[in-house]
N, C-alpha and C positions, 0 to 999 in steps of 0.2 A: 021784698025787697032783697036789702044788704045782699042777701043771700044769693037770690040770684043771679044778680050783678058780676056780686064776686066766682060764678060761676060760668059764665057770659063770661069771661076777665080772661078766664082758665083754659077755657074754651078759644077762642081768639089764639089768644098766646098756643094752645096744639097743637093750632093751624100753619099761628107764621115760623112753626121751630119749624112743622111739618114743611112747609112751600122754601122755608131759608136751604134746611138740608136737599128738598125736591134739588132746590138752580146750586147748590154746587156741586149736586155730582152731575149737571149739565154740563158746570163748567169746567168741573173735569177730565168729564167727556169732553166735549168741545178744544182744547187744552193738547187733551194724547192726540188729539184729531192733526192738531197743526203741527208739535211738534214730527206726527208721523210723514207727513205731506211735507215739513223743511228736512226730514233726515236723507225722506225718498231722492229730489231732489235734488241734494247734494250728491247720492248718490252715484246719477244717473246723471247729472254735471259730466263724473268725476271714472264715469262712460261714455260722454262721449268727450272727456277729452285724449282721456288715454285713447279711443279708434282712431280720430283725430293727427293722434302724433306717431299711434301704430304705422298711418295708411300713407304721414309725410316720411318715414324712415324708409318704407315698401318705393313709398315712390325713390329717390335717393340711391338704396339698392339696386335700381334695375338703370338706375341715366351715370351708375359707377357700371355697369356690369357686373354687380358679385348674383341683383339673380334676377331670372327674363321675364318677359315681359309680365305671364303667363301665371309667375309665382306668386307676383302680388299681392290679389286675395289670399292663397291659403297663410301665405309668411303668419299675415295682417290679422286670418282668421282661430290660427296658432298661440298668438297669442292675445286678442280676445281671450280665447277654451279657457289660459292659463290663469287667466285671471281674473273670468264667472264662471268654472265649472259647470257650471248647473240654468245656464243658456242655452235653445234653444236655439237651433240651422239659420230659424229660417229671422228669428229680430240679431243675431252676428248677422248676419246679409242684408240686414238687413243700414242696421248700425254701420258695416263697413261701406255700400252706399247714399247714404248721409256725409258720413266721412271727409266718403272722395270725393262727391258734391259741392259740403266743403271746402275744400280740399284744393280744385276749380274756383270752388269767385274767388279763394285770399288771395290765388291766382291767372286768375285776369285782373285781377283793383292791382295789388300790385304791380307785375303788365305794362304797366297805363299811366303811372305813376311813375 
């Protein structure tokens, strides 16, 4: 009977060790995914802030007569591509459109205050 209890105890210990190992592996994977998401979010925030700043600069250059109205898009697109060379043209266009929309909202809020 004692050998049976001892074997059962060892089996239970082995099962608990396997469960703990699997839980640790799952937690490590979840932590890695969480950190990757936070890193990606920080990169996107930096990208959108840069694009917004570039759009503001392009607008200022246009208002001061240094670039034409049509050259604003290309100015911003070139700066984004310098910073993010692997970005597709479609993604650059989307980011510029978002930045310009945000700039318009900011200007509208400033004008009403």
